[in-house]
Backbone as CSV, one residue per row, in Angstrom:
resi,resn,N_x,N_y,N_z,CA_x,CA_y,CA_z,C_x,C_y,C_z
1,MET,164.107,21.725,43.903,163.011,21.393,42.944,161.725,21.519,43.701
2,SER,160.867,22.053,42.489,159.679,22.594,42.883,159.085,21.708,43.554
3,GLU,157.690,21.611,44.264,157.318,20.767,45.183,155.877,20.621,44.504
4,THR,155.587,18.981,44.611,154.133,18.757,43.466,153.066,19.640,44.529
5,ILE,152.266,19.953,43.658,151.321,20.640,43.761,149.882,20.224,44.220
6,LEU,150.077,19.542,42.221,148.602,18.944,41.941,149.081,17.329,41.771
7,HIS,148.202,16.392,42.221,148.620,15.026,42.388,147.108,14.449,41.539
8,VAL,146.744,14.405,40.375,145.751,13.311,39.744,145.980,11.939,39.660
9,GLU,145.219,11.149,40.392,145.208,9.462,40.282,144.215,9.022,39.818
10,ASP,144.167,8.497,38.777,142.895,7.655,38.146,141.766,8.093,38.533
11,ILE,141.511,9.489,37.837,140.425,10.171,37.792,139.526,9.447,37.021
12,SER,138.276,9.325,36.907,137.389,9.152,36.004,135.880,9.564,36.086
13,LYS,135.091,9.668,35.158,133.559,10.411,35.491,132.879,9.431,34.525
14,ARG,131.893,9.468,35.054,130.496,8.741,34.459,129.386,9.164,34.646
15,TYR,128.747,9.165,33.681,127.431,10.044,33.791,126.209,8.946,33.294
16,ASN,124.975,8.779,33.662,124.291,7.757,33.580,123.356,8.469,32.480
17,LEU,123.228,8.289,31.383,122.457,8.712,30.577,121.174,7.954,30.264
18,SER,120.500,7.082,31.355,119.360,6.564,31.245,118.135,7.452,32.130
19,ARG,118.567,8.697,32.665,117.902,9.453,33.485,117.651,11.046,32.413
20,SER,116.102,10.936,31.913,115.673,12.087,31.310,115.390,13.200,31.603
21,GLY,115.231,13.424,33.314,114.492,14.305,33.990,113.108,14.484,33.688
22,SER,112.368,13.723,33.286,110.813,13.717,33.490,110.498,12.446,33.645
23,ILE,109.039,11.996,34.160,108.761,10.771,34.490,108.455,10.048,33.221
24,SER,107.868,10.619,32.093,107.486,10.141,30.977,108.475,9.646,30.185
25,GLY,109.619,10.621,30.205,111.047,10.176,29.595,111.523,8.851,30.084
26,ASP,111.572,8.974,31.237,112.060,8.168,32.215,111.389,6.390,31.813
27,LEU,110.204,6.607,31.876,109.310,5.603,31.673,109.761,4.920,30.305
28,SER,109.663,5.620,29.255,110.482,5.600,27.705,111.750,4.870,27.578
29,LYS,112.659,4.881,28.184,113.374,4.395,28.439,113.533,3.478,29.102
30,TRP,112.789,3.349,30.580,112.986,2.092,30.966,112.243,0.586,29.919
31,ILE,111.367,1.138,29.773,110.743,0.394,28.281,111.879,-0.294,27.053
32,SER,112.283,1.046,26.684,113.386,0.725,26.176,114.486,-0.148,26.502
33,SER,114.697,-0.314,27.828,115.763,-1.340,28.180,115.259,-2.681,28.443
34,ILE,114.095,-2.843,28.324,113.641,-4.352,28.618,113.556,-4.599,26.997
35,LYS,113.437,-3.766,26.194,113.309,-4.257,24.430,114.950,-4.312,24.181
36,TYR,115.518,-3.657,24.930,116.842,-3.938,24.311,118.186,-3.617,25.772
37,PRO,118.347,-4.583,26.325,118.659,-5.084,27.587,120.297,-4.914,27.314
38,LYS,121.009,-5.066,26.400,122.580,-5.147,26.238,122.933,-3.679,25.996
39,SER,121.694,-2.815,25.822,122.227,-1.052,25.484,122.916,-0.966,27.074
40,ASN,123.903,0.109,27.014,124.580,0.379,28.169,124.348,2.140,28.232
41,PRO,123.831,2.552,29.335,123.145,3.988,29.503,124.409,4.547,30.276
42,ASP,125.684,4.103,30.355,126.485,5.053,30.829,127.416,5.872,30.224
43,PHE,127.720,6.981,30.404,129.091,7.210,29.445,130.234,7.462,30.332
44,TRP,131.182,7.513,29.786,132.480,7.742,30.346,133.038,8.744,30.199
45,ALA,132.800,10.014,30.494,133.418,11.235,30.094,135.083,11.394,30.243
46,LEU,135.602,10.709,31.355,136.724,10.774,31.197,137.131,9.248,32.258
47,GLN,138.194,8.751,31.785,138.967,7.128,32.331,140.075,7.454,32.777
48,ASN,140.362,7.143,33.689,142.123,6.718,34.350,142.903,7.863,33.936
49,ILE,142.640,8.970,34.477,143.602,9.928,34.384,144.486,9.935,35.148
50,ASN,145.702,10.159,35.225,146.395,10.360,36.153,147.912,11.486,35.440
51,PHE,148.570,12.180,36.568,149.486,13.586,35.804,149.786,14.308,37.420
52,LYS,150.922,14.569,37.211,151.329,15.665,38.746,151.726,16.636,37.929
53,LEU,151.662,18.340,38.784,152.032,19.125,38.941,152.893,19.947,39.590
54,ASN,154.013,20.447,39.209,154.845,20.891,40.583,154.374,22.223,40.410
55,GLN,154.909,22.998,41.549,154.626,24.543,41.794,155.107,25.562,40.628
56,GLY,154.004,26.392,39.998,154.507,27.102,38.710,154.774,26.362,37.420
57,ASP,154.281,24.991,37.493,153.543,24.475,36.207,152.939,25.314,35.484
58,ARG,153.081,25.110,34.157,151.694,25.313,33.167,151.665,24.515,32.285
59,LEU,149.883,24.012,32.551,149.782,22.770,31.842,148.622,23.648,30.724
60,CYS,148.563,22.704,29.466,147.696,23.115,28.417,146.917,21.899,28.559
61,VAL,145.450,21.426,28.336,144.472,20.647,28.059,144.526,20.565,26.661
62,THR,144.290,19.691,25.986,143.919,19.538,24.285,143.015,18.561,24.394
63,GLY,142.619,18.576,23.025,141.452,17.748,22.397,140.258,18.097,21.883
64,ASP,139.954,17.612,20.788,138.765,17.523,20.175,137.911,17.944,21.223
65,ASN,136.616,18.328,20.446,135.511,18.865,21.408,134.517,17.169,21.790
66,GLY,134.281,17.476,22.851,133.623,16.198,23.463,134.850,15.331,24.208
67,ALA,136.215,15.324,23.762,137.102,15.052,24.632,137.213,14.598,26.025
68,GLY,136.346,15.836,26.867,136.196,15.708,28.596,137.168,16.573,28.721
69,LYS,137.584,17.820,28.406,138.076,18.544,28.584,137.923,19.315,29.676
70,SER,136.574,19.883,29.774,135.962,20.652,30.606,135.635,19.810,31.483
71,THR,135.318,18.522,31.444,134.814,17.940,32.720,135.988,17.812,33.791
72,LEU,137.194,17.647,32.948,138.360,17.619,33.953,138.464,18.729,34.895
73,LEU,138.374,20.284,33.973,138.891,21.391,34.319,137.560,21.612,35.836
74,LYS,136.422,20.812,35.710,135.101,21.131,36.491,135.803,20.146,38.002
75,ILE,136.342,19.070,37.471,136.387,18.747,38.679,137.701,18.849,39.609
76,LEU,138.834,19.651,38.709,139.850,19.988,39.047,139.197,21.229,40.466
77,SER,138.262,21.918,39.800,137.973,23.123,40.373,136.841,22.558,41.711
78,LYS,136.674,21.506,41.635,135.576,20.965,42.611,134.390,21.125,42.375
79,ILE,133.549,21.652,41.069,132.560,21.640,40.780,131.970,20.210,40.700
80,THR,132.856,19.543,40.267,131.955,17.841,39.585,133.052,17.468,40.444
81,ILE,132.080,15.999,40.967,132.813,15.040,42.008,133.235,13.739,40.883
82,PRO,134.760,13.325,40.796,134.722,12.068,39.923,133.712,11.318,40.695
83,THR,133.981,10.383,39.631,133.150,8.949,40.443,133.976,7.766,40.662
84,SER,135.789,8.482,40.511,136.379,7.260,41.107,137.760,7.822,40.855
85,GLY,138.967,7.681,41.421,139.942,8.435,41.776,140.227,9.417,42.677
86,LYS,141.645,9.863,42.586,141.585,10.727,43.914,142.544,11.942,43.263
87,ILE,142.275,13.298,43.919,143.219,14.245,43.607,143.968,14.835,45.241
88,TYR,144.856,14.870,44.904,145.862,15.800,46.085,146.030,17.067,45.811
89,GLY,145.894,17.957,46.413,146.394,19.602,46.219,146.766,20.021,47.171
90,LYS,147.292,21.271,46.878,147.790,21.927,47.877,147.239,23.457,47.352
91,GLY,146.849,24.421,48.251,146.715,25.803,48.195,145.238,25.894,47.430
92,LYS,144.951,27.059,47.195,143.430,27.409,46.954,143.423,27.886,45.231
93,ILE,142.477,27.498,44.754,142.145,27.888,43.656,141.212,28.246,43.209
94,THR,141.302,29.230,41.991,140.711,30.257,41.253,140.462,29.694,39.802
95,SER,139.016,29.644,39.320,138.681,29.088,38.199,137.752,30.227,37.203
96,MET,137.987,30.072,35.917,137.584,30.645,34.758,137.058,29.709,34.024
97,LEU,135.572,29.399,34.142,135.088,28.233,33.472,134.783,28.843,32.558
98,GLU,133.715,29.738,32.596,132.998,29.962,31.504,132.864,31.702,32.084
99,VAL,132.811,32.104,30.769,132.665,33.827,30.915,131.424,34.662,31.829
100,GLY,131.818,34.895,32.998,130.683,35.402,33.843,130.479,34.462,35.243
101,THR,131.181,33.192,35.248,130.995,32.374,36.156,131.814,32.841,37.391
102,GLY,131.095,32.906,38.751,131.490,33.354,39.780,130.984,34.888,39.696
103,PHE,130.475,35.613,38.742,130.152,36.856,39.387,128.262,36.961,39.479
104,HIS,128.231,38.100,40.386,126.707,38.347,40.706,126.030,39.233,39.601
105,PRO,125.194,38.771,38.731,125.003,39.902,37.865,124.450,41.208,38.359
106,GLU,123.374,41.345,39.528,122.897,42.588,39.958,124.430,43.353,40.784
107,LEU,125.436,42.767,40.725,126.184,43.882,41.660,127.189,44.129,40.118
108,ASN,128.052,44.998,40.577,129.030,45.841,39.869,130.181,45.665,39.896
109,GLY,131.011,45.837,39.140,132.705,45.252,38.942,133.287,44.995,40.007
110,ILE,133.236,46.286,41.231,133.984,46.073,42.013,133.613,45.469,43.298
111,GLU,132.010,45.556,43.528,131.212,44.843,44.496,131.761,42.927,44.120
112,ASN,131.951,42.770,42.851,132.068,41.185,42.505,133.360,40.927,42.959
113,VAL,134.525,41.763,42.632,135.931,41.739,43.149,135.777,41.343,44.486
114,PHE,135.077,42.108,45.650,135.047,41.794,46.831,134.499,40.566,47.182
115,LEU,133.359,40.092,46.563,133.093,38.978,46.308,133.617,37.410,45.975
116,ASN,134.056,37.640,45.088,135.394,36.501,44.586,136.315,36.798,45.592
117,GLY,137.079,37.953,46.450,137.773,37.728,47.380,137.253,36.938,48.556
118,ALA,136.416,37.169,49.168,135.364,36.887,50.241,135.609,35.354,50.048
119,MET,134.824,34.688,48.808,135.018,33.388,48.578,136.422,32.856,49.018
120,LEU,137.874,33.440,48.167,138.758,32.817,48.792,139.544,33.022,50.237
121,GLY,138.308,33.596,50.938,138.748,33.633,52.481,139.948,35.187,52.514
122,MET,139.830,35.627,51.873,140.553,37.022,52.082,139.550,38.139,53.187
123,THR,140.265,39.215,53.625,140.037,39.955,54.198,139.403,41.171,53.375
124,LYS,138.618,42.049,54.054,137.948,43.130,52.841,139.477,43.806,53.036
125,ARG,140.135,44.020,53.805,141.279,44.748,53.980,142.274,44.514,52.793
126,ASP,142.811,42.983,52.713,143.294,42.410,51.655,142.833,42.815,49.958
127,ILE,141.610,42.507,49.484,141.020,42.530,48.888,141.584,44.751,48.232
128,GLN,140.845,45.277,49.193,141.287,46.621,48.808,142.543,46.800,48.744
129,ILE,143.818,46.574,49.396,144.618,46.755,48.956,145.013,46.264,47.159
130,LYS,144.384,45.329,46.593,144.503,44.860,45.311,143.631,45.049,44.489
131,LEU,143.035,46.144,44.419,141.663,46.674,43.870,141.947,47.724,43.052
132,ASP,143.105,48.427,42.866,143.543,49.295,41.835,144.267,48.521,40.902
133,GLU,145.021,47.596,41.599,145.910,46.872,40.703,145.170,46.168,39.403
134,ILE,144.011,45.819,40.287,142.503,44.801,39.340,142.051,45.788,38.244
135,ILE,141.399,46.985,38.643,140.941,47.743,37.751,141.643,48.221,37.294
136,ASP,143.102,48.482,37.209,143.630,49.070,36.401,144.519,47.845,34.777
137,PHE,144.470,46.695,35.328,144.462,45.807,34.421,143.506,45.260,33.595
138,ALA,142.172,45.528,33.986,141.021,45.052,33.493,140.571,46.147,32.601
139,GLN,141.082,47.245,32.553,140.666,48.701,31.578,139.158,48.853,31.199
140,LEU,138.583,48.663,32.130,137.361,48.730,32.294,136.431,50.255,32.282
141,GLY,137.402,51.213,33.197,136.638,52.473,32.701,135.668,52.627,33.851
142,ASP,134.877,53.546,33.594,133.888,53.685,34.559,132.545,52.615,34.685
143,HIS,132.844,51.374,33.865,132.443,50.321,33.774,132.406,49.458,35.165
144,VAL,133.284,49.962,35.778,133.606,49.054,37.033,132.472,49.303,38.167
145,ASN,131.701,50.042,37.985,130.375,50.640,38.580,129.346,50.536,38.152
146,THR,129.533,49.927,37.057,127.757,49.282,36.104,127.656,47.676,36.620
147,PRO,126.552,47.603,36.785,126.425,46.135,37.257,126.707,44.871,35.848
148,VAL,127.396,43.929,36.310,127.875,43.226,35.359,126.871,42.494,34.288
149,LYS,126.004,42.722,34.538,124.827,41.974,33.914,124.914,42.540,32.365
150,ARG,125.358,43.889,32.501,125.011,45.075,31.482,126.491,44.682,30.591
151,TYR,127.148,43.701,30.954,129.054,43.767,30.398,128.942,42.793,29.585
152,SER,130.145,43.521,27.931,129.710,42.015,26.884,130.921,40.936,27.470
153,SER,130.846,40.061,26.701,131.647,38.821,26.917,133.030,39.405,27.015
154,GLY,133.813,40.160,26.370,135.175,40.778,26.496,135.165,41.662,27.830
155,MET,134.535,42.575,28.048,134.403,43.074,29.546,134.514,42.359,30.906
156,TYR,133.342,41.009,30.656,133.401,39.912,31.945,134.644,39.381,31.906
157,MET,135.511,39.031,30.674,136.880,38.294,30.463,137.865,39.267,31.185
158,ARG,137.789,40.201,30.850,138.502,41.320,31.300,138.667,41.158,32.875
159,LEU,137.657,41.430,33.514,137.560,41.567,34.891,137.240,40.239,35.581
160,ALA,137.183,39.195,34.996,137.394,37.963,35.484,138.744,37.922,35.425
161,PHE,139.569,37.786,34.389,141.099,37.510,34.285,142.009,38.266,35.396
162,ALA,141.701,39.529,35.068,142.302,40.600,36.310,141.675,40.151,37.825
163,THR,140.580,39.652,37.973,140.254,39.470,39.503,141.398,37.999,39.742
164,ALA,141.353,36.862,39.138,141.423,35.567,39.083,143.390,35.469,39.359
165,ALA,143.471,36.582,38.485,145.207,36.776,38.072,146.087,37.745,39.648
166,THR,144.913,38.572,40.489,145.787,39.307,41.219,145.099,38.684,42.331
167,LEU,144.487,38.034,42.965,143.991,37.597,44.229,144.452,35.986,44.312
168,HIS,144.507,36.197,46.081,145.964,35.167,46.270,144.839,33.634,46.027
169,SER,145.753,32.930,45.139,145.444,31.430,45.089,147.134,31.072,44.517
170,GLU,146.691,29.286,44.794,147.914,28.584,44.133,147.752,28.393,42.962
171,ILE,146.409,27.998,42.608,146.474,27.141,41.434,145.274,28.051,40.681
172,MET,145.589,28.328,39.396,144.310,28.905,38.405,144.019,27.950,37.323
173,ILE,142.568,28.368,37.070,142.023,27.156,36.029,141.582,27.906,35.072
174,MET,141.777,27.811,33.845,140.716,28.419,32.728,140.199,27.843,31.886
175,ASP,138.945,27.988,31.196,138.642,26.888,30.041,138.045,28.064,28.882
176,GLU,139.182,28.013,27.839,139.362,28.800,26.937,138.472,30.188,26.863
177,VAL,138.932,30.996,27.889,138.542,32.568,28.418,139.105,33.112,27.366
178,LEU,140.815,32.809,27.370,141.856,33.485,26.280,141.371,33.483,24.354
179,ALA,140.191,32.915,24.298,139.273,33.358,23.049,138.614,34.304,22.959
180,VAL,138.385,35.235,24.445,137.616,35.997,23.996,138.150,37.615,24.250
181,GLY,137.788,38.407,23.679,138.425,39.776,23.591,139.452,40.064,22.730
182,ASP,140.073,41.024,22.440,141.116,41.766,21.622,142.267,41.040,21.695
183,GLN,143.217,41.111,20.851,144.303,40.596,20.695,145.509,40.726,21.459
184,ASN,145.122,42.164,21.732,146.429,43.174,22.758,145.961,42.432,23.713
185,PHE,144.658,42.405,24.225,144.587,42.115,25.878,144.754,40.403,26.304
186,ARG,144.741,39.713,25.455,145.119,38.250,25.273,146.626,38.406,25.551
187,GLU,147.232,39.093,24.578,149.033,39.063,24.715,149.233,39.962,26.028
188,LYS,148.409,40.496,26.687,148.830,41.309,27.980,148.507,40.152,29.229
189,CYS,147.346,39.053,28.692,147.014,38.031,29.551,147.736,36.845,29.744
190,ILE,148.905,36.613,28.503,149.691,35.436,28.313,151.134,36.156,29.084
191,ALA,151.531,37.217,29.197,152.351,38.217,30.024,152.429,37.770,31.353
192,LYS,150.810,38.161,31.684,150.884,37.937,33.126,150.820,36.641,33.900
193,LEU,150.802,35.672,32.920,150.244,34.259,33.288,151.818,33.758,33.340
194,HIS,152.606,34.296,32.600,154.134,34.132,32.788,155.041,34.740,34.162
195,GLU,154.271,35.491,34.144,154.799,36.272,35.428,154.471,35.632,36.784
196,LEU,153.015,35.317,36.718,152.597,34.719,37.875,153.123,33.417,38.100
197,SER,153.396,32.676,37.126,154.273,31.337,37.430,155.633,31.542,37.167
198,ASN,156.343,32.112,37.039,157.723,32.421,37.066,158.532,33.264,38.318
199,ASN,157.780,34.381,38.544,158.155,34.674,39.658,156.960,34.732,41.054
200,PHE,155.799,34.360,41.096,155.201,33.912,42.040,154.964,32.362,42.371
201,GLY,154.987,31.851,41.340,154.995,30.227,41.625,153.591,29.549,41.664
202,LYS,152.372,30.182,41.045,151.655,29.896,40.674,151.346,29.358,39.420
203,THR,150.174,28.004,40.057,150.392,27.184,39.036,149.049,27.422,38.114
204,ILE,149.346,27.306,36.620,148.160,27.220,35.858,148.121,26.286,35.397
205,ILE,146.447,26.189,34.696,146.064,24.793,33.812,144.804,25.307,32.793
206,LEU,144.800,25.239,31.694,144.367,25.947,31.145,143.437,25.028,29.742
207,VAL,142.835,25.101,29.199,142.272,24.559,27.899,142.421,26.021,26.792
208,SER,142.776,25.470,25.619,143.357,26.345,24.823,143.082,25.866,23.547
209,HIS,142.581,26.044,22.285,142.818,25.257,20.962,143.650,26.379,20.237
210,ASP,144.623,27.276,20.941,145.410,28.273,19.932,146.620,27.662,20.146
211,LYS,147.265,27.433,19.327,148.711,27.024,19.276,149.537,27.809,19.599
212,ALA,149.222,28.483,19.402,150.418,29.627,19.858,150.357,30.026,21.143
213,ASN,149.374,29.841,21.978,149.110,30.042,23.250,149.962,28.849,23.751
214,ARG,149.492,27.877,23.456,150.466,26.410,24.402,151.585,26.663,23.837
215,ILE,152.426,26.957,22.743,153.524,27.296,22.659,154.759,27.923,23.310
216,SER,153.582,29.553,23.329,154.464,30.234,24.293,154.316,30.392,25.894
217,LEU,153.495,29.754,26.396,152.710,29.683,27.589,153.671,28.545,28.431
218,CYS,152.606,27.287,27.715,152.530,26.055,28.811,154.109,25.198,28.134
219,ASN,154.800,24.657,29.481,155.656,23.780,29.698,155.169,22.444,29.987
220,LYS,154.088,21.894,29.897,153.272,20.814,30.007,152.089,20.797,29.203
221,GLU,151.699,19.562,28.501,150.761,19.245,27.590,149.878,18.401,28.107
222,ILE,148.777,18.196,28.288,147.817,16.799,28.144,146.537,16.438,27.260
223,ILE,146.779,15.588,26.014,146.012,15.716,25.042,145.011,14.335,25.449
224,LEU,143.526,15.076,25.393,142.479,13.876,25.335,142.096,13.518,24.437
225,SER,141.077,12.312,24.168,140.425,12.054,23.164,139.317,10.935,23.934
226,LYS,138.421,11.254,23.937,137.001,10.348,24.312,137.336,9.703,25.856
227,GLY,137.709,10.776,26.615,137.963,10.776,27.678,138.994,10.154,28.360
228,LYS,139.761,9.770,27.610,141.293,9.304,27.729,142.170,10.030,27.542
229,MET,143.593,10.027,28.333,144.861,10.659,28.266,145.793,9.676,26.426
230,ILE,145.840,10.717,25.857,146.890,9.611,24.773,147.954,10.297,24.515
C-alpha cells in the first residue's frame, strides 16, 4: 500500500477586503464601516478543505472561476499561508502556477534550468546530468540560449514543464498550464505525467477544465464551489 505523501487538514483562507492599499481608500472604507456596521469585510477563499494523497496519486482540482482552486494550489506550494488548518507533506515540491513563474527573464533557458534545480537543492552536477533530457523534451532548439523574456507562452510552458518533470521532486503542482501550447505537446505532457506517476511514484496535482485530461490522467478529483469542497 502506498504511503500518504500529503495530508490537508481543515485548510481555510481568509482575505480582508477592508484594506484598499491607499490611505484615502482605507479612510473611505472606515467611514463606510461606521455607516454600515454590519458589513463584513472578510472574504473566505477556502473553508475547511480536507483530503489525503498517496504517493503516485494524480489529483485534479476543478470548479468554476473564483471557486478557490488557485488559492489552494498556492497554499500547497507554500506561496500563501493558510488562515487556519495544517498541511502534512513529504518531499520536495515543484510548482507551475503561472506561465513563466520561477524563471528569471534575463537568463536564457539553460541558465533557468540550473536556477530551478538549485532552488530544489540539487547540485550543479545533478542538474548537468538531466540537462540534455530537459532540452530534448522541451523542443526549443537554439532558443534554449535565448533570454526567456523573448519566449512565447508556449515556449515558456514547454521549458517549465520539462524542467519540473525532470528535476528531483516528489510532488508536482500545475495550474492550467496544459491549456497552453499545441495539442501534440499537451499529449506528450500527459504521457510523461503517467510515466512519472506510475514508474517513479511522483504525486501530481493539477487544475484543469479539460474533461479529457481529467479522465485520461487523474485517479482522484476535488470539486470546489465558493471555497468549499462539494
